[in-house]
DRENTORPA-960550 format. One record per residue: residue in three letters; y, x, z of N, C-alpha, C, O, CB in turn. Coordinates in Angstrom, 1 decimal, m for minus. Glycine has a CB too. Layout:
N
 type    n_v    n_u    n_w   ca_v   ca_u   ca_w    c_v    c_u    c_w    o_v    o_u    o_w   cb_v   cb_u   cb_w
  ALA      Y      X      Z      Y      X      Z      Y      X      Z      Y      X      Z      Y      X      Z
...
***
This chain:
140
 type    n_v    n_u    n_w   ca_v   ca_u   ca_w    c_v    c_u    c_w    o_v    o_u    o_w   cb_v   cb_u   cb_w
  MET  m76.7  m59.5   25.0  m75.7  m59.4   26.1  m75.4  m58.0   26.5  m74.2  m57.7   26.7  m76.3  m60.2   27.3
  THR  m76.4  m57.1   26.5  m76.2  m55.7   26.8  m75.3  m55.1   25.7  m74.5  m54.2   25.9  m77.5  m55.0   27.0
  ARG  m75.5  m55.6   24.5  m74.7  m55.1   23.4  m73.2  m55.4   23.6  m72.3  m54.6   23.4  m75.1  m55.6   22.0
  ILE  m73.0  m56.7   24.0  m71.6  m57.1   24.3  m71.0  m56.3   25.4  m69.9  m55.9   25.4  m71.6  m58.6   24.6
  ILE  m71.8  m56.1   26.5  m71.3  m55.4   27.6  m71.1  m53.9   27.2  m70.1  m53.3   27.6  m72.3  m55.4   28.8
  GLY  m72.0  m53.4   26.4  m71.8  m52.0   25.9  m70.6  m51.9   25.0  m69.8  m50.9   25.1  m73.1  m51.6   25.1
  ALA  m70.4  m52.9   24.2  m69.2  m52.9   23.3  m67.9  m53.0   24.1  m66.9  m52.3   23.9  m69.3  m54.0   22.3
  LEU  m68.0  m53.9   25.1  m66.8  m54.0   26.0  m66.6  m52.8   26.8  m65.4  m52.4   27.0  m67.0  m55.2   27.0
  LEU  m67.6  m52.1   27.3  m67.5  m50.9   28.0  m67.0  m49.8   27.1  m66.1  m49.0   27.5  m68.9  m50.4   28.6
  ALA  m67.4  m49.7   25.8  m66.9  m48.8   24.9  m65.5  m49.0   24.6  m64.7  m48.1   24.5  m67.8  m48.8   23.6
  ALA  m65.1  m50.3   24.4  m63.7  m50.7   24.2  m62.8  m50.3   25.3  m61.7  m49.8   25.2  m63.6  m52.1   23.8
  ALA  m63.4  m50.5   26.6  m62.6  m50.2   27.8  m62.5  m48.7   27.9  m61.4  m48.2   28.2  m63.4  m50.7   29.0
  LEU  m63.5  m47.9   27.5  m63.4  m46.4   27.5  m62.4  m45.9   26.5  m61.6  m45.0   26.7  m64.7  m45.8   27.3
  VAL  m62.4  m46.5   25.3  m61.4  m46.2   24.3  m60.0  m46.5   24.7  m59.1  m45.7   24.6  m61.7  m46.9   22.9
  ALA  m59.9  m47.7   25.3  m58.5  m48.1   25.8  m58.1  m47.2   26.9  m56.9  m46.8   27.0  m58.6  m49.6   26.3
  LEU  m59.0  m46.8   27.8  m58.7  m45.9   28.9  m58.3  m44.5   28.3  m57.4  m43.9   28.8  m59.9  m45.7   29.8
  GLY  m59.0  m44.1   27.3  m58.7  m42.8   26.6  m57.4  m42.8   26.0  m56.6  m41.9   26.1  m59.8  m42.4   25.6
  LEU  m57.1  m43.9   25.3  m55.8  m44.0   24.6  m54.7  m44.1   25.7  m53.6  m43.5   25.5  m55.7  m45.3   23.7
  THR  m54.9  m44.8   26.8  m53.9  m44.9   27.8  m53.7  m43.5   28.5  m52.6  m43.2   28.7  m54.4  m45.9   28.9
  GLY  m54.8  m42.8   28.7  m54.6  m41.4   29.2  m53.8  m40.5   28.3  m53.0  m39.8   28.7  m56.0  m40.8   29.5
  TRP  m54.2  m40.6   27.0  m53.4  m39.8   26.0  m52.0  m40.2   26.0  m51.1  m39.3   26.0  m54.0  m40.0   24.6
  ARG  m51.7  m41.5   26.0  m50.3  m42.0   26.0  m49.6  m41.5   27.3  m48.4  m41.2   27.2  m50.2  m43.5   25.9
  TRP  m50.3  m41.5   28.4  m49.8  m41.1   29.6  m49.4  m39.6   29.6  m48.3  m39.2   30.0  m50.8  m41.3   30.8
  SER  m50.2  m38.8   29.0  m49.9  m37.3   28.8  m48.7  m37.1   27.9  m47.9  m36.3   28.1  m51.1  m36.6   28.4
  VAL  m48.7  m37.9   26.8  m47.5  m37.8   25.9  m46.2  m38.2   26.6  m45.2  m37.6   26.5  m47.7  m38.7   24.6
  ALA  m46.3  m39.3   27.3  m45.1  m39.8   28.1  m44.7  m38.8   29.1  m43.5  m38.6   29.4  m45.4  m41.2   28.7
  ALA  m45.7  m38.2   29.8  m45.4  m37.2   30.8  m44.6  m36.0   30.1  m43.7  m35.4   30.7  m46.6  m36.7   31.5
  GLY  m45.1  m35.6   29.0  m44.5  m34.5   28.2  m43.0  m34.9   27.8  m42.1  m34.1   27.9  m45.3  m34.1   27.0
  GLU  m42.9  m36.1   27.4  m41.5  m36.6   27.0  m40.6  m36.6   28.2  m39.4  m36.3   28.1  m41.6  m37.9   26.3
  LEU  m41.2  m37.0   29.4  m40.4  m37.1   30.6  m40.0  m35.7   31.0  m38.8  m35.5   31.4  m41.3  m37.7   31.7
  VAL  m40.8  m34.7   30.9  m40.4  m33.3   31.3  m39.3  m32.9   30.3  m38.4  m32.2   30.7  m41.7  m32.4   31.2
  SER  m39.5  m33.2   29.0  m38.5  m32.8   28.0  m37.2  m33.5   28.3  m36.1  m32.8   28.3  m39.0  m33.1   26.6
  ALA  m37.2  m34.8   28.6  m36.0  m35.5   28.9  m35.3  m35.0   30.2  m34.1  m34.9   30.3  m36.3  m37.0   29.1
  GLN  m36.1  m34.6   31.2  m35.6  m34.0   32.4  m34.9  m32.7   32.2  m33.8  m32.4   32.8  m36.7  m33.8   33.5
  LYS  m35.4  m31.9   31.3  m34.8  m30.6   30.9  m33.5  m30.9   30.2  m32.5  m30.2   30.5  m35.7  m29.8   30.0
  ILE  m33.5  m31.9   29.3  m32.2  m32.2   28.6  m31.2  m32.8   29.6  m30.0  m32.4   29.5  m32.5  m33.3   27.5
  ILE  m31.6  m33.6   30.5  m30.7  m34.1   31.5  m30.1  m33.0   32.4  m28.9  m33.0   32.7  m31.5  m35.2   32.4
  GLY  m31.0  m32.0   32.7  m30.5  m30.9   33.5  m29.4  m30.1   32.7  m28.4  m29.7   33.3  m31.6  m30.0   33.9
  THR  m29.7  m29.9   31.4  m28.8  m29.2   30.6  m27.4  m29.9   30.5  m26.4  m29.4   30.6  m29.3  m28.9   29.2
  LEU  m27.6  m31.2   30.2  m26.4  m32.1   30.1  m25.6  m32.1   31.4  m24.4  m32.1   31.4  m26.7  m33.5   29.6
  SER  m26.3  m32.2   32.5  m25.7  m32.3   33.8  m24.9  m31.0   34.1  m23.8  m31.0   34.6  m26.7  m32.5   34.9
  ALA  m25.5  m29.8   33.7  m24.8  m28.6   33.9  m23.5  m28.5   33.0  m22.5  m28.0   33.4  m25.7  m27.4   33.5
  GLY  m23.7  m29.0   31.8  m22.5  m29.1   30.9  m21.4  m30.0   31.4  m20.2  m29.6   31.3  m22.9  m29.6   29.5
  ILE  m21.8  m31.1   32.0  m20.8  m32.0   32.5  m20.1  m31.4   33.7  m18.9  m31.5   33.9  m21.5  m33.4   32.9
  GLU  m20.9  m30.7   34.6  m20.4  m30.1   35.7  m19.4  m29.0   35.3  m18.3  m28.8   35.9  m21.5  m29.5   36.6
  SER  m19.8  m28.2   34.3  m18.9  m27.2   33.8  m17.6  m27.8   33.2  m16.5  m27.3   33.5  m19.6  m26.3   32.7
  ARG  m17.7  m28.9   32.5  m16.6  m29.6   31.9  m15.7  m30.1   33.1  m14.4  m30.0   33.0  m17.0  m30.7   31.0
  ASP  m16.3  m30.7   34.1  m15.5  m31.2   35.2  m14.7  m30.1   35.9  m13.6  m30.3   36.3  m16.4  m31.9   36.2
  LYS  m15.4  m28.9   36.1  m14.7  m27.8   36.7  m13.5  m27.3   35.8  m12.4  m27.0   36.3  m15.7  m26.6   36.9
  ALA  m13.7  m27.3   34.5  m12.7  m26.9   33.6  m11.5  m27.9   33.7  m10.3  m27.5   33.6  m13.2  m26.8   32.2
  ILE  m11.8  m29.2   33.7  m10.8  m30.2   33.8  m10.0  m30.0   35.1   m8.8  m30.1   35.1  m11.4  m31.6   33.7
  ALA  m10.7  m29.8   36.2  m10.0  m29.6   37.5   m9.1  m28.4   37.5   m8.0  m28.4   38.0  m11.1  m29.5   38.6
  ARG   m9.6  m27.3   36.9   m8.8  m26.1   36.8   m7.6  m26.3   35.9   m6.5  m25.9   36.3   m9.7  m24.9   36.2
  LEU   m7.8  m27.0   34.8   m6.6  m27.3   33.9   m5.6  m28.2   34.6   m4.4  m28.0   34.4   m7.1  m27.9   32.6
  ASN   m6.1  m29.2   35.3   m5.2  m30.0   36.1   m4.4  m29.2   37.1   m3.2  m29.4   37.3   m6.0  m31.2   36.8
  SER   m5.1  m28.3   37.8   m4.4  m27.5   38.8   m3.4  m26.6   38.1   m2.2  m26.5   38.6   m5.4  m26.6   39.5
  GLU   m3.7  m26.0   37.0   m2.8  m25.1   36.3   m1.6  m26.0   35.8   m0.4  m25.5   35.8   m3.5  m24.4   35.1
  ASN   m1.9  m27.2   35.3   m0.8  m28.1   34.9    0.2  m28.4   36.0    1.4  m28.4   35.8   m1.4  m29.4   34.3
  LEU   m0.4  m28.7   37.2    0.5  m29.0   38.3    1.3  m27.8   38.7    2.5  m27.9   39.0   m0.3  m29.5   39.5
  GLN    0.7  m26.6   38.7    1.5  m25.4   39.0    2.5  m25.2   38.0    3.7  m24.8   38.3    0.5  m24.2   39.1
  GLY    2.2  m25.4   36.7    3.2  m25.2   35.6    4.4  m26.2   35.8    5.5  m25.8   35.6    2.6  m25.4   34.3
  GLN    4.1  m27.4   36.2    5.1  m28.4   36.4    6.0  m28.0   37.6    7.2  m28.2   37.5    4.5  m29.8   36.6
  LYS    5.4  m27.5   38.6    6.2  m27.0   39.8    7.1  m25.8   39.3    8.3  m25.8   39.7    5.3  m26.6   40.9
  ARG    6.5  m24.9   38.6    7.4  m23.8   38.1    8.5  m24.2   37.2    9.6  m23.7   37.3    6.5  m22.7   37.4
  GLU    8.2  m25.2   36.3    9.2  m25.7   35.4   10.3  m26.4   36.2   11.5  m26.2   35.9    8.6  m26.7   34.4
  ALA    9.9  m27.2   37.3   10.9  m27.8   38.1   11.8  m26.8   38.8   13.0  m26.9   38.9   10.3  m28.8   39.1
  GLU   11.2  m25.7   39.3   12.0  m24.6   39.9   12.9  m24.0   38.9   14.0  m23.7   39.2   11.0  m23.6   40.5
  LEU   12.4  m23.7   37.7   13.2  m23.1   36.7   14.4  m24.0   36.3   15.5  m23.5   36.1   12.4  m22.7   35.5
  ARG   14.1  m25.3   36.2   15.2  m26.2   35.9   16.3  m26.3   37.0   17.5  m26.3   36.7   14.7  m27.7   35.7
  LEU   15.8  m26.2   38.2   16.7  m26.1   39.3   17.6  m24.9   39.3   18.8  m24.9   39.5   16.0  m26.2   40.7
  MET   16.9  m23.7   39.0   17.6  m22.5   38.9   18.6  m22.5   37.7   19.7  m21.9   37.8   16.6  m21.3   38.7
  GLN   18.2  m23.1   36.6   19.1  m23.2   35.5   20.3  m24.0   35.8   21.4  m23.7   35.4   18.3  m23.8   34.3
  GLY   20.1  m25.1   36.5   21.2  m26.0   36.9   22.2  m25.2   37.8   23.4  m25.3   37.7   20.7  m27.2   37.7
  ARG   21.6  m24.4   38.8   22.5  m23.6   39.6   23.2  m22.6   38.8   24.4  m22.3   39.1   21.6  m23.0   40.7
  ALA   22.5  m21.9   37.9   23.2  m20.9   37.1   24.3  m21.5   36.2   25.3  m20.9   36.1   22.1  m20.2   36.2
  SER   24.0  m22.7   35.7   25.0  m23.3   34.9   26.2  m23.7   35.7   27.4  m23.5   35.3   24.5  m24.6   34.2
  ALA   26.0  m24.2   36.9   27.1  m24.6   37.8   27.9  m23.3   38.1   29.1  m23.3   38.2   26.6  m25.2   39.1
  GLY   27.2  m22.2   38.4   27.9  m20.9   38.7   28.7  m20.4   37.5   29.8  m20.0   37.7   26.9  m19.9   39.1
  ALA   28.1  m20.6   36.3   28.8  m20.1   35.1   30.1  m21.0   34.9   31.1  m20.4   34.5   27.9  m20.2   33.9
  LEU   30.0  m22.3   35.1   31.1  m23.1   35.0   32.2  m22.8   36.0   33.4  m22.8   35.7   30.7  m24.6   35.1
  THR   31.8  m22.5   37.2   32.7  m22.1   38.3   33.4  m20.8   37.9   34.7  m20.7   38.0   32.0  m21.9   39.6
  ARG   32.7  m19.8   37.4   33.3  m18.5   37.0   34.2  m18.7   35.8   35.3  m18.2   35.8   32.2  m17.5   36.6
  GLU   33.8  m19.6   34.9   34.6  m19.8   33.7   36.0  m20.5   34.1   37.0  m20.1   33.6   33.9  m20.8   32.7
  ALA   35.9  m21.4   35.1   37.1  m22.1   35.5   38.0  m21.1   36.3   39.2  m21.1   36.1   36.8  m23.2   36.5
  GLN   37.4  m20.2   37.0   38.2  m19.2   37.7   38.8  m18.2   36.7   40.0  m17.9   36.9   37.3  m18.4   38.7
  ILE   38.1  m17.8   35.7   38.6  m16.9   34.7   39.8  m17.6   34.0   40.8  m17.0   33.7   37.6  m16.5   33.7
  GLN   39.6  m18.9   33.7   40.7  m19.6   33.0   41.9  m19.7   33.9   43.1  m19.6   33.5   40.2  m21.0   32.6
  ARG   41.7  m20.0   35.2   42.9  m20.0   36.2   43.6  m18.7   36.2   44.8  m18.6   36.2   42.4  m20.4   37.6
  GLU   42.8  m17.6   36.3   43.4  m16.3   36.3   44.2  m16.0   35.1   45.3  m15.4   35.1   42.3  m15.2   36.6
  THR   43.6  m16.4   33.9   44.2  m16.1   32.6   45.5  m16.9   32.5   46.6  m16.4   32.1   43.3  m16.5   31.5
  ASP   45.5  m18.2   33.0   46.7  m19.0   32.9   47.8  m18.5   33.9   49.0  m18.7   33.6   46.4  m20.5   33.2
  ALA   47.4  m17.9   35.0   48.3  m17.5   36.0   49.1  m16.2   35.6   50.2  m15.9   36.0   47.7  m17.2   37.3
  ASN   48.4  m15.3   34.8   49.0  m14.0   34.4   49.5  m14.1   32.9   48.6  m14.2   32.0   48.0  m12.9   34.6
  PRO   50.8  m14.1   32.7   51.3  m14.2   31.3   50.8  m13.0   30.4   50.6  m13.3   29.2   52.8  m14.2   31.3
  ILE   50.7  m11.8   30.9   50.3  m10.7   30.1   48.8  m10.9   29.6   48.5  m10.7   28.5   50.4   m9.3   30.9
  LEU   48.0  m11.3   30.6   46.6  m11.6   30.2   46.5  m12.7   29.3   45.6  m12.7   28.4   45.8  m11.8   31.5
  ARG   47.3  m13.8   29.5   47.3  m14.9   28.6   47.6  m14.6   27.2   47.0  m15.0   26.2   48.2  m16.0   29.1
  ASP   48.7  m13.7   27.0   49.1  m13.3   25.7   48.0  m12.4   25.0   47.7  m12.5   23.8   50.4  m12.5   25.7
  TRP   47.4  m11.5   25.8   46.3  m10.7   25.3   45.1  m11.5   24.8   44.5  m11.2   23.8   45.9   m9.7   26.4
  SER   44.7  m12.5   25.6   43.5  m13.3   25.3   43.8  m14.2   24.1   42.9  m14.6   23.4   43.1  m14.1   26.5
  ALA   45.1  m14.6   23.9   45.4  m15.4   22.7   45.6  m14.6   21.4   45.6  m15.2   20.3   46.7  m16.2   23.0
  ALA   45.7  m13.3   21.5   45.9  m12.5   20.3   44.6  m12.4   19.5   43.5  m12.6   20.1   46.4  m11.0   20.7
  ALA   44.8  m12.1   18.2   43.6  m12.0   17.3   42.9  m10.7   17.6   43.5   m9.7   18.0   44.1  m12.1   15.8
  LEU   41.6  m10.7   17.3   40.8   m9.5   17.5   41.2   m8.5   16.4   41.6   m8.9   15.3   39.3   m9.8   17.4
  PRO   41.0   m7.2   16.7   41.3   m6.2   15.6   40.3   m6.3   14.5   39.2   m6.9   14.6   41.2   m4.8   16.2
  ASP   40.7   m5.9   13.3   39.9   m6.0   12.1   38.5   m5.3   12.3   37.5   m5.9   11.8   40.6   m5.4   10.9
  ASP   38.5   m4.2   13.0   37.2   m3.5   13.1   36.2   m4.3   14.0   35.0   m4.4   13.7   37.4   m2.1   13.8
  VAL   36.7   m5.0   15.0   35.9   m5.9   15.8   35.4   m7.1   15.0   34.2   m7.5   15.1   36.6   m6.4   17.1
  ILE   36.3   m7.7   14.2   35.9   m8.8   13.4   34.8   m8.4   12.4   33.9   m9.1   12.1   37.1   m9.4   12.6
  ARG   35.0   m7.2   11.8   34.0   m6.7   10.8   32.6   m6.5   11.5   31.6   m6.7   10.9   34.4   m5.3   10.2
  LEU   32.6   m6.1   12.8   31.3   m5.9   13.5   30.6   m7.3   13.7   29.4   m7.3   13.8   31.6   m5.3   14.8
  HIS   31.4   m8.3   13.8   30.8   m9.6   14.0   30.4  m10.4   12.8   29.8  m11.5   12.9   31.7  m10.5   14.9
  THR   30.8   m9.9   11.6   30.5  m10.6   10.4   29.1  m10.2    9.9   28.7   m9.1   10.0   31.6  m10.4    9.3
  ARG   28.4  m11.2    9.4   27.1  m10.9    8.7   26.9  m12.0    7.7   27.3  m13.1    7.8   26.0  m10.9    9.8
  PRO   26.3  m11.5    6.6   26.1  m12.5    5.5   25.0  m13.6    5.8   24.3  m13.4    6.8   25.6  m11.7    4.2
  ALA   25.0  m14.6    5.0   24.0  m15.6    5.2   22.7  m15.1    4.6   22.6  m14.5    3.6   24.4  m17.0    4.4
  PHE   21.6  m15.4    5.4   20.3  m14.9    5.0   19.4  m16.1    4.6   19.4  m17.2    5.2   19.6  m14.1    6.1
  ALA   18.6  m15.9    3.5   17.7  m16.9    3.1   16.3  m16.8    3.8   15.5  m17.7    3.9   17.5  m16.9    1.6
  SER   16.0  m15.6    4.3   14.7  m15.3    4.9   14.8  m14.2    5.9   15.8  m13.5    5.9   13.6  m15.0    3.8
  ALA   13.8  m14.0    6.7   13.7  m12.9    7.6   13.7  m11.6    6.9   14.3  m10.6    7.4   12.5  m13.1    8.6
  ARG   13.1  m11.5    5.8   13.0  m10.3    5.0   14.4   m9.9    4.6   14.7   m8.7    4.6   12.1  m10.5    3.7
  ASP   15.3  m10.8    4.2   16.6  m10.5    3.8   17.4   m9.9    5.0   18.1   m8.9    4.8   17.4  m11.8    3.3
  TYR   17.2  m10.5    6.1   17.8  m10.0    7.3   17.4   m8.5    7.6   18.2   m7.7    8.0   17.6  m10.9    8.6
  LEU   16.1   m8.3    7.6   15.6   m6.9    7.8   16.1   m5.9    6.8   16.4   m4.8    7.1   14.0   m7.0    7.8
  ASP   16.1   m6.4    5.5   16.7   m5.5    4.5   18.1   m5.2    4.8   18.6   m4.0    4.6   16.6   m6.1    3.1
  TRP   18.9   m6.2    5.2   20.3   m6.0    5.5   20.5   m5.0    6.7   21.4   m4.2    6.7   21.0   m7.3    5.9
  LEU   19.6   m5.2    7.7   19.7   m4.3    8.9   19.4   m2.9    8.5   20.1   m1.9    9.0   18.7   m4.8   10.0
  SER   18.4   m2.7    7.7   18.0   m1.3    7.3   19.0   m0.7    6.4   19.1    0.6    6.3   16.6   m1.3    6.7
  ALA   19.8   m1.5    5.6   20.7   m0.9    4.7   22.1   m0.6    5.4   22.9    0.2    4.8   21.0   m1.9    3.6
  ARG   22.3   m1.1    6.6   23.6   m0.9    7.3   23.6    0.5    7.9   22.6    1.0    8.3   23.8   m1.9    8.4
  ASP   24.8    1.0    7.8   25.1    2.3    8.5   24.1    3.4    8.2   23.7    4.1    9.1   25.2    2.1   10.0
  LYS   23.7    3.5    7.0   22.7    4.6    6.6   23.5    5.9    6.7   24.7    6.0    6.4   22.1    4.4    5.2
  LEU   22.8    6.9    7.1   23.4    8.3    7.2   23.4    8.8    5.7   22.4    8.6    5.0   22.6    9.2    8.2
  PRO   24.4    9.6    5.4   24.4   10.2    4.0   23.4   11.3    4.0   23.0   11.9    5.0   25.8   10.7    3.7
  GLY   22.9   11.5    2.7   22.0   12.6    2.5   22.5   13.9    2.9   23.7   14.1    3.0   21.5   12.6    1.1
  ALA   21.7   14.9    3.0   22.1   16.3    3.4   23.0   16.8    2.3   22.7   16.8    1.1   20.9   17.2    3.6
  GLY   24.1   17.4    2.7   25.1   18.0    1.8   26.0   17.0    1.1   26.9   17.4    0.3   24.3   18.7    0.7
  LYS   25.9   15.7    1.4   26.8   14.7    0.8   27.8   14.3    1.9   27.6   14.3    3.1   26.0   13.4    0.4
  GLN   29.0   13.9    1.3   30.1   13.5    2.2   29.8   12.0    2.6   29.4   11.2    1.7   31.4   13.6    1.5
  PRO   30.1   11.6    3.8   30.0   10.2    4.2   31.0    9.3    3.5   31.0    8.1    3.7   30.1   10.0    5.7
***
């Protein structure tokens, strides 16, 4: 009987030892999990702040865009009003009407002509080749 009680006591001590060991492992895992949770919480808080900032910037951008659209509408209306006034003035004055209907001089037309370009490099080459100054001692 004492052997059985001794064996049961030994088994109880082993079980208690294993339970204590498991408890310390679980406590270590809990501390590790709490650190991870803290890190993730800080990351979530940072993300939430960034989202709030971006939302605020987006709203401000939308307000600025609405203001710019309103200003553009006003400018377009003003331009149309000016264009109509210019047209009325042109129609009212026969000398001005004849002048505005006349063709542009050849030199002005030449200033407005430009060849078709296949790339930006072609355009830059054309710009750099235009109106080059003659070399020293050469006639233009």
